[in-house]
C-alpha positions in Angstrom: 17.2 2.1 -5.8 20.2 4.2 -8.1 23.6 3.1 -6.2 24.0 -0.3 -5.9 23.1 -3.1 -8.9 21.7 -4.4 -6.6 1.1 -41.8 -11.2 2.8 -43.8 -8.0 -0.8 -45.1 -6.5 -1.1 -47.7 -9.4 2.9 -49.0 -9.1 1.9 -49.5 -5.5 -1.5 -51.6 -6.2 0.5 -53.6 -8.9 3.2 -54.2 -6.3 0.9 -55.3 -4.2 -1.3 -57.9 -6.0 2.4 -59.6 -7.0 2.8 -60.0 -3.5 -0.3 -61.9 -2.7 0.2 -64.1 -6.2 2.9 -65.1 -5.1 1.9 -66.6 -1.4 3.7 -63.4 0.3 2.4 -61.3 3.3 1.3 -58.0 1.9 2.8 -54.7 2.6 1.0 -53.0 5.3 -1.0 -50.1 4.5 0.7 -46.5 4.7 -0.8 -43.5 6.4 -0.9 -40.8 3.5 1.6 -37.8 5.1 -0.1 -35.1 6.6 -0.8 -32.4 4.3 1.5 -29.4 4.5 -0.2 -26.3 7.0 -1.4 -23.3 4.6 1.0 -19.9 5.2 -0.6 -17.7 7.6 -1.1 -13.9 6.6 2.1 -12.5 8.1 4.0 -15.4 6.4 3.0 -14.6 3.3 3.8 -10.9 3.7 6.8 -11.5 5.5 5.8 -9.5 8.5 6.9 -12.2 10.4 10.4 -11.6 9.5 10.8 -7.8 10.0 14.3 -6.4 8.9 16.1 -4.8 12.1 16.4 -1.4 10.5 12.1 -1.0 10.3 12.0 -2.4 13.9 14.0 0.0 15.6 12.8 2.9 13.8 9.4 1.6 15.2 10.4 1.5 19.0 11.7 5.1 17.9 9.3 6.1 16.7 5.7 4.7 18.0 7.6 4.3 21.4 7.7 0.7 21.4 9.6 -2.2 22.7 11.1 -4.7 20.2 8.4 -7.7 21.1 5.6 -4.7 20.7 7.1 -3.9 17.0 7.2 -7.1 16.2 3.7 -7.7 17.7 2.3 -5.0 15.9 3.9 -6.1 12.1 2.7 -9.4 12.3 -1.3 -8.2 14.1 -1.3 -5.5 10.9 -0.4 -8.7 8.6 -3.3 -11.0 9.5 -6.1 -8.5 10.6 -5.9 -7.0 6.6 -6.5 -10.6 5.4 -9.6 -10.6 8.6 -10.5 -7.1 7.3 -11.0 -8.2 3.3 -13.1 -11.1 4.3 -15.7 -8.8 6.6 -15.4 -6.5 3.9 -16.4 -9.1 1.0 -19.0 -10.5 3.2 -20.8 -7.4 4.1 -20.6 -5.6 0.3 -22.3 -2.6 0.4 -23.4 -2.4 4.8 -19.2 -2.1 4.8 -18.6 1.0 6.8 -14.7 0.6 7.2 -12.0 -1.1 9.1 -9.3 -0.1 11.3 -6.4 -1.3 13.8 -5.8 0.3 16.8 -3.9 -0.3 20.3 0.2 -0.2 20.2 0.5 -3.6 18.8 -2.5 -3.4 16.7 -4.1 -6.0 18.3 -7.9 -4.8 17.9 -9.1 -4.8 14.4 -12.7 -2.9 14.7 -14.7 -3.5 11.4 -18.3 -1.3 10.5 -20.8 -1.9 9.3 -24.5 0.3 9.3 -26.5 -3.0 10.3 -26.2 -4.6 13.4 -27.6 -8.0 12.2 -23.5 -8.7 11.1 -22.1 -8.2 14.7 -22.3 -12.0 15.4 -20.3 -12.3 12.0 -17.5 -9.5 12.3 -16.7 -11.3 16.1 -17.2 -14.4 14.2 -14.1 -13.3 11.8 -12.0 -12.0 14.7 -13.1 -8.2 15.0 -14.8 -6.1 17.0 -18.3 -4.8 15.3 -19.2 -1.4 15.6 -22.5 0.1 14.0 -22.6 3.0 12.2 -25.3 5.5 10.1 -23.3 6.0 6.6 -21.9 2.9 4.6 -18.5 3.5 2.8 -19.9 4.0 -0.4 -22.3 7.1 0.1 -19.3 8.8 2.0 -17.3 8.5 -1.5 -20.1 9.6 -2.8 -20.0 12.8 -0.4 -16.2 13.3 -0.8 -16.3 13.1 -4.9 -19.1 15.8 -4.7 -16.7 18.2 -2.5 -14.1 17.4 -4.8 -15.7 18.4 -7.6 -16.7 21.6 -6.0 -13.5 22.6 -5.4 -12.2 26.1 -7.4 -9.6 26.9 -8.7 -6.7 26.0 -6.1 -8.8 26.7 -3.3 -5.9 26.2 -0.8 -8.2 27.2 1.4 -10.2 23.7 1.7 -7.0 21.9 1.0 -7.5 19.0 2.3 -10.6 16.2 2.0 -10.7 12.4 3.8 -13.1 10.1 4.6 -12.1 8.9 8.3 -13.8 5.5 8.9 -13.0 6.4 12.4 -15.9 8.4 13.0 -18.1 7.3 9.7 -17.5 10.7 8.4 -16.1 13.2 5.0 -13.4 15.6 7.3 -13.0 19.0 5.2 -9.4 20.7 6.8 -9.8 24.4 5.8 -8.2 27.7 7.4 -11.6 28.6 8.6 -15.1 27.7 9.4 -16.6 29.6 6.8 -14.3 28.5 4.3 -14.8 25.2 4.8 -19.2 25.8 5.2 -18.9 27.3 1.7 -17.7 24.2 0.0 -20.3 21.9 1.7 -23.1 24.2 0.5 -21.4 24.8 -3.4 -21.3 20.7 -3.1 -25.1 20.2 -1.7 -23.3 17.5 0.8 -25.1 17.2 4.0 -23.3 18.8 6.9 -24.0 16.1 8.8 -22.0 14.0 6.9 -19.0 16.2 7.2 -16.3 17.3 10.1 -14.2 20.4 9.6 -10.7 20.7 11.2 -9.9 24.1 11.2 -6.2 24.6 10.4 -3.6 27.1 9.2 -1.3 24.1 7.6 -1.0 24.4 4.0 0.1 21.4 2.4 2.8 21.8 -0.7 4.2 19.8 -2.8 8.0 19.0 -1.5 10.1 19.7 -4.6 13.5 20.7 -3.6 13.5 16.5 -2.6 15.2 13.3 -2.2 13.2 10.1 -1.1 15.4 7.6 -0.4 18.2 8.0 -2.9 18.4 11.6 -4.3 18.2 12.3 -8.1 18.3 15.5 -9.8 16.2 17.2 -12.5 17.5 18.6 -15.7 20.4 19.8 -13.4 18.2 21.7 -11.5 15.7 20.5 -9.0 16.2 17.5 -6.5 13.9 14.9 -5.7 14.2 11.2 -3.7 13.3 8.0 -5.2 10.8 6.0 -4.5 10.7 2.1 -5.3 13.1 -0.3 -8.4 10.9 -1.0 -10.7 10.6 -3.1 -14.2 8.7 -2.9 -17.3 9.7 -5.3 -20.0 13.5 -5.0 -20.1 13.5 -1.4 -19.4 14.8 -0.7 -15.6 13.8 2.4 -13.8 11.8 3.9 -10.5 8.7 5.3 -9.4 8.3 8.6 -8.0 6.4 12.1 -7.6 4.6 13.1 -10.6 5.3 17.0 -9.2 9.5 15.8 -9.4 9.1 16.1 -13.5 7.4 16.2 -16.2 7.8 13.3 -18.7 10.8 14.0 -21.0 12.6 15.7 -17.9 16.5 13.8 -18.0 17.6 12.6 -15.0 21.2 12.3 -13.3 21.7 10.4 -9.7 23.1 11.1 -6.0 26.2 10.9 -7.9 25.7 13.7 -10.4 25.8 10.8 -13.4 23.8 10.6 -15.8 20.9 8.4 -14.9 17.6 8.0 -17.3 14.1 10.0 -18.3 10.9 10.9 -16.8 8.7 7.8 -19.3 5.6 9.3 -17.2 4.6 11.8 -15.3 1.1 13.1 -13.4 0.2 16.4 -11.8 -1.4 17.7 -10.0 -5.0 14.9 -10.4 -2.6 12.7 -9.1 1.4 12.4 -8.2 2.6 9.6 -10.3 5.9 9.4 -12.5 8.3 6.9 -13.3 11.7 7.1 -14.3 13.3 4.2 -17.5 17.1 4.2 -16.3 20.3 3.7 -18.6 22.1 0.5 -18.2 24.4 1.7 -16.2 22.2 1.8 -13.1 20.1 -1.5 -11.9 16.4 -1.6 -10.0 16.7 -3.5 -6.6 13.9 -3.9 -4.5 15.9 -2.1 -1.5 14.9 1.2 0.4 17.5 3.2 2.0 17.1 2.9 6.1 18.6 4.4 9.2 22.1 4.1 9.3 22.1 3.8 5.6 21.3 0.1 5.6 19.0 -1.4 3.3 15.1 -2.2 3.9 14.2 -4.7 0.8 10.7 -4.6 -0.3 8.9 -7.6 -0.4 5.6 -6.6 -1.9 3.1 -3.9 -2.8 0.3 -5.2 -0.1 -1.8 -1.8 1.2 -1.3 -1.7 4.6 -5.0 -0.8 6.6 -5.5 2.5 8.8 -4.1 2.7 11.6 -1.1 0.4 10.6 2.3 1.8 10.9 4.6 3.2 8.0 8.0 4.5 7.9 9.3 7.1 5.3 13.1 7.4 3.5 14.0 10.8 2.2 16.9 12.5 1.3 16.6 15.5 4.0 15.6 14.1 6.8 16.1 10.1 6.3 13.9 7.6 7.8 11.3 8.7 10.3 7.7 5.9 10.8 4.2 7.0 11.8 0.8 5.3 11.0 -1.6 5.7 8.3 -4.7 8.1 9.3 -6.7 8.1 6.1 -6.7 6.8 2.9 -8.4 7.6 -0.2 -7.6 11.8 0.6 -7.9 14.6 -1.9 -5.6 17.6 -1.0 -5.2 21.1 -2.9 -2.2 22.2 -3.9 -1.1 25.2 -5.1 -0.3 23.9 -8.3 -3.7 21.8 -8.4 -5.8 19.2 -7.0 -4.2 15.7 -6.1 -6.6 13.1 -5.3 -6.7 8.9 -3.6 -3.6 10.0 -1.8 -3.2 8.3 1.8 -2.7 10.8 4.9 -0.1 9.9 7.3 1.5 11.0 10.7 5.3 10.7 9.6 7.0 13.9 9.4 9.1 15.4 6.3 10.5 18.3 5.6 11.6 20.6 1.3 13.7 17.7 -0.1 11.6 14.3 0.6 9.3 14.1 -2.4 9.3 11.2 -4.1 10.6 8.8 -1.5 9.8 5.7 -0.2 6.7 4.5 2.2 6.5 0.9 3.6 4.9 -0.7 6.0 6.8 -3.4 7.1 8.2 -5.0 4.1 5.0 -3.9 1.8 5.4 -0.8 -0.3 3.6 1.7 -0.1 3.9 4.9 -1.5 6.0 7.9 -2.8 6.3 11.4 -1.3 3.5 13.8 -2.7 3.6 16.5 -0.1 2.9 18.0 3.6 2.9 19.9 6.8 4.9 21.1 9.2 8.3 19.3 9.7 10.5 17.0 11.5 11.2 19.0 14.9 7.6 19.5 15.6 6.1 17.3 13.9 3.3 17.3 10.6 1.4 15.6 8.4 2.4 14.1 5.1 0.4 12.4 2.3 1.9 9.9 -0.2 0.7 8.5 -3.7 0.1 4.9 -3.1 2.0 2.4 -5.3 -0.6 0.5 -6.7 -2.3 2.7 -8.9 1.0 3.8 -10.1 2.6 0.0 -11.1 -1.4 -0.4 -12.6 -1.3 2.8 -14.9 2.1 3.0 -16.1 2.4 -1.3 -16.4 5.0 -1.7 -14.0 6.6 -4.3 -12.3 7.7 -3.5 -8.1 11.2 -5.2 -7.8 11.0 -7.1 -4.6 13.4 -9.5 -2.5 10.6 -12.5 -2.9 11.3 -12.3 -6.5 14.4 -10.5 -8.0 13.8 -11.9 -11.9 10.0 -10.4 -11.6 7.1 -11.0 -13.9 6.2 -8.3 -16.5 2.7 -6.7 -16.1 0.4 -8.5 -18.0 -1.2 -7.4 -21.0 -4.8 -6.2 -20.8 -7.7 -8.5 -21.1 -6.6 -11.1 -18.9 -9.0 -10.0 -16.1 -10.6 -12.7 -15.6 -7.3 -14.9 -14.5 -5.1 -14.9 -12.3 -1.9 -13.7 -13.6 1.8 -12.2 -11.9 2.4 -8.7 -12.3 -1.3 -7.6 -12.3 -2.4 -5.3 -9.4 -5.7 -6.9 -7.6 -8.1 -4.7 -5.0 -10.0 -6.6 -2.4 -12.9 -8.2 -4.5 -11.7 -8.9 -7.5 -12.1 -12.2 -8.5 -10.3 -14.7 -10.8 -10.3 -18.3 -11.7 -7.0 -20.7 -11.8 -7.5 -24.5 -11.9 -11.0 -24.3 -12.9 -11.2 -22.6 -9.2 -12.8 -19.4 -8.2 -11.0 -16.9 -5.6 -11.3 -13.7 -3.8 -9.1 -11.0 -3.4 -8.6 -10.0 0.1 -5.9 -7.4 0.1 -5.1 -4.7 -2.6 -1.5 -6.0 -3.9 0.4 -6.3 -7.0 0.7 -10.5 -8.0 3.9 -12.0 -7.7 4.4 -15.7 -9.1 4.9 -17.1 -5.6 1.6 -15.4 -4.3 -0.7 -17.2 -6.6 -4.7 -17.7 -4.6 -4.0 -21.3 -4.0 -0.8 -20.5 -2.0 -1.8 -17.0 -0.7 -4.7 -17.5 1.5 -3.6 -14.4 3.2 -4.3 -12.3 0.3 -6.7 -14.8 -1.5 -10.0 -16.9 -0.4 -12.0 -19.6 -2.3 -15.6 -19.5 -2.8 
């Protein structure tokens, strides 16, 4: 963040032979040591040792006891791995996965084939049979997105709700939603309409985590510390500044320059900082305490998530839907995640973190932190992948530079992998279970919570 720099077997046989030849008794056979058990998903992702700051916020905002909060984080980490295995196994029949319950003890996986039920239950989840596979819902959403004309603030939000097996269109009126569905040529049976006066807006006058200022005027928030080779910096929202814009830090000291920025379309950017600043894995939590980021494993729908912003501070909620499209006055942003976390102007660009796993940077929202609201974040993994950035983490402080293109068939620290991606390491093939940026400590053979051998 800104203000802190922040071969033994052969030898054994030789000795044994010498003892026999001299007439001495041979040593008794020694049992080989038991293999070290593989770490659980929760251990791999750090969910078994959460920050006290995260626990307190979950207790407050989700009304949990400390034990429930700890259990929830562990359950969500383990559920992500089980869901990834089932998604890879079901293939085109997969229709989504989500956790539920106060401690996220229940994992549900949807399929379009009732015959998958026993396999899903054997995989540790409750099976739900639905009509439409996820791939078809995604196709319908793409049609809706392409049919939005202009700023279209009368149909500002579109997302896939895996829990209802529908695409939801949030609109200011039923007529506006119906007109969009008709123009897109989408079967209305696939669409739910949510009529709401809320019109999400980009939160320009904001900070996230720690504040920074753009060209001496606008204020935004730092998302996550990153590196690109020897260059240090941070990820933030694209609407905070264009490439070439200069930044100063929370203390008004010269800080850096926007290296790249996209908005609308997506809402991503990164700032390269000067030698006076050092990127760290810290996110500002409640009471100005640091929460250390351990990775970027994408959390499931229904999982708990917390946000840090300079206007409203530290707040938590749950992930409602991934891959949401939103129309702001400035244009459409695709691929953001919808949450129940509140935010207000001045929080844009700030950090979203689930347990100790980075999730994204604040894009926009509606409502406030008094009456409640809805917010959207730009997922962090696409930012890292698009710009070749490496997330600063507590588990790999030195980090590894993002690999060059052309290494897709082999595993490499720094590369972002999606569920279903396959890599080969030492002649063994592994399949990815959870979307994440790879770290040196997370080699496939050592991280069964993230990879399965195939």
